N, C-alpha and C positions, 0 to 999 in steps of 0.2 A: 344404279347397278350397271356394271360394265357391259352386259349383254342385253341391253334393253331392246334392241332390234331383232334379237333372236328369240323366236317364240318357242319356249320350252318350259311349260308350267312345272313339270316335275323338277327340272334343274333349278329353277327359281325357288321352288318350295324347299328343296334340300339346302340351298345356300342360306335362305332365311332361317331354317331350323338349326343349321350348324352354328350360326352366329348367336343363337339363344341357348345352345346346349350348355348344360351345367357341368358336365364332366368331360375330360379330355377324351376318354374312350368313346363316348357318344358323339362328340364333335368330329373325331377322326373317322368314325364309321360313316357319318353323313358326308363329310368332305371327300372321302375316298370314293363314295358312290357318285357324287357330283363330278369328280374328275373322270370316272369311267364313262359317264354319259357324254361329257365334253369330248373325250378322246374318240368315242364311237361316232359322234355327229360332226365333229370338226366344223363349227360355225364360222371359224375364221382361221387363217394361217398366220402364225406369229413369225415375222421375218426381222432379221437384222442384217445389214449389209456393211461389212467392215471396209469395203472399197470406196471410200469417200475422199474426194479431192477438195481440199480447202487451202486457203493461203492467207497470209497477212504480211505486212511489212516487218522487217526485222526490228523496227522500233516498238513493236507491241510486245510487252512483257507478259509472261505467264500464259502464253497462247498454247493451249492443248486441245485440239479438236476431239470431239467425241464420236462414237460409232452411231449413236441414235440422235435424232433431232432434239433440240437445236444443236447442230454440229459444232458451231463456233461459239455461240453465246451462252452455253450452259453455265459457264462460270464468269459471266460478264462482270460481276462485282469484284472479281479478282484480277481482271485485265488492267494493264496500265501502260502508259507511254514511257519508254526509257528516255533518260536524258542523253541526247546526242549532241555532240559539238556542232556549232553552226557551220563549220567548214566541212562537215561530213557530206558525202554525196548522197543523193536520194536515189 
């Protein structure tokens, strides 16, 4: 569970119940109440910082930094080294 360090038995119970709810209406009611408790207590502050400075050599292809961690390697399986002529300056 994401909020293991936050002691909120009612919140935890509501989350468990909504996962087992059989109807959308029942699940929505439980989920909405859990969201209300979360908003009232604010056990954590969710942040994102779009001002991240990263860099790579121009020989790295498909380099697209992300806003959230990992900023550079989120698409590591898609990164590649471009073919650069041997006479090109580094």
